C-alpha positions, 0 to 999 in steps of 0.5 A, a space after each residue: 418815330 412818333 413826333 407829337 407836342 404834349 398836352 395834359 387831358 384834363 383827366 390828370 397827366 399826359 402818358 409817357 411817351 411809348 417807346 413801342 411806337 416811337 414817341 417823342 413829343 414835340 414841345 414847340 408850337 411855332 413849328 406846328 405853325 410853320 409846318 400848317 402853313 405848308 398846305 395853305 389852309 383853305 375855307 373848303 380844305 377837307 385835311 387828312 393829318 395824320 398821327 396827330 397825339 397830343 393834338 399841338 399841330 390839330 390845333 394849329 389846323 384848327 386855327 386855320 382856313 377849312 372845311 373838314 379835318 379828318 384825324 386819323 390815330 393808331 394810339 388809343 390814348 390820344 384817338 380818345 381825346 382828339 376825339 373828345 377835344 376836338 372843333 366842329 370840324 374836327 373826326 378822330 378815328 383808331 386807325 393805322 394809316 399804313 392799312 389806310 385805303 389812300 385810294 379812298 382821296 380821289 380826284 372827286 373828294 380831294 384832301 389835303 395831307 399832313 403829321 409828324 410821321 413815324 420815322 419806322 413807318 414814314 418812307 413805305 406810308 408815302 411811297 402809298 399816299 402819293 402814289 394810290 391816291 390820286 386826289 390828294 392837293 397837297 402834303 406836308 410832312 416831318 420825318 428823320 432828316 436821312 429820309 427827307 435827304 433820300 425823299 427830296 435827292 437828285 440823281 446821282 448824289 448818295 442818298 438818290 434811291 428807289 424812294 426818290 424816283 417814286 416818290 419824284 414820279 408822283 411828285 414835288 418834294 421839297 426839303 423846307 425847313 430841319 428840326 433840331 431834336 431839343 424841339 421834343 421831349 424826350 429829345 432824339 438822337 438824329 434830326 428831323 426835318 419838315 418838306 412839303 409835297 406837291 402832286 403831279 398832273 395825272 397824266 405826267 404820273 406813271 403808266 405802269 405803276 407795278 412794272 416800274 416798283 420793280 423796275 426800281 427793286 431789280 435797280 437799286 437793290 444793285 445801284 453799284 453795278 452797270 445796269 445793262 448786266 443788271 438787266 441781263 442778269 435779272 432775266 424777266 422777260 421783255 426787261 433787257 429788250 425794253 432797255 434797248 429800246 429805251 436807249 441809255 447807254 448800258 455803263 450806266 449804273 441806277 441811280 444817275 437815272 432820273 425817274 423820267 429815265 425809269 418811267 421811259 424804260 417801264 413803259 418800253 418793259 409794258 409794251 414788250 410784254 404786251 407783244 409777248 402775252 
């Protein structure tokens, strides 16, 4: 569900929110300024905003120090409006953020990332951004509250799962504040949440991301089963031996392991596969 702020274009009334894109227009400019402040804009910052829509968050960013603002917008109307009305340092591109190559944000050319994300794409989008980009400096996103709880969840809690482990292997997510349905027009049926993300140093990020991703799928498809049984039934070459090398009790369940534990298992798994090659 896209959460955006209403605006007329100067060419008449703004189009209605598109149900196909899950658009709900954010009416509270004070919230936009609170979101923008979470990435601590500085004069030298390059900033990417995802899904600017009618542009209230865009205007909050433009009012803050920055050197360049890139807007990624899937809606043709709003992409054109943001390009027409944007500031001198603002560029709008018509694109789907899910198809954007986030590897282009490199250590040599770092960016901060911000946006009011569609509910239905927020999880895979954040999954990609934190893991594919080595040069993101800071991020702030509005998402469905339940997704926010999953992103920030700690082990052995109801919201903890594969998304929690993956994102926390690359960043430190923090739940900042909750936004109720009344802040939007038309109002969504659930609360939203704004989270900030601080990247972990490259040295602390997963050394074997593909194996970690496979490991998470295997484990959290059976989150209530014991790990020993999960790995035995998975019949993946080297995985059961890797689990034994990690010296984690086989009667534990996936939901009690930390992201560090999952990275250790994936590292031992990589070693086992190397030895088998």
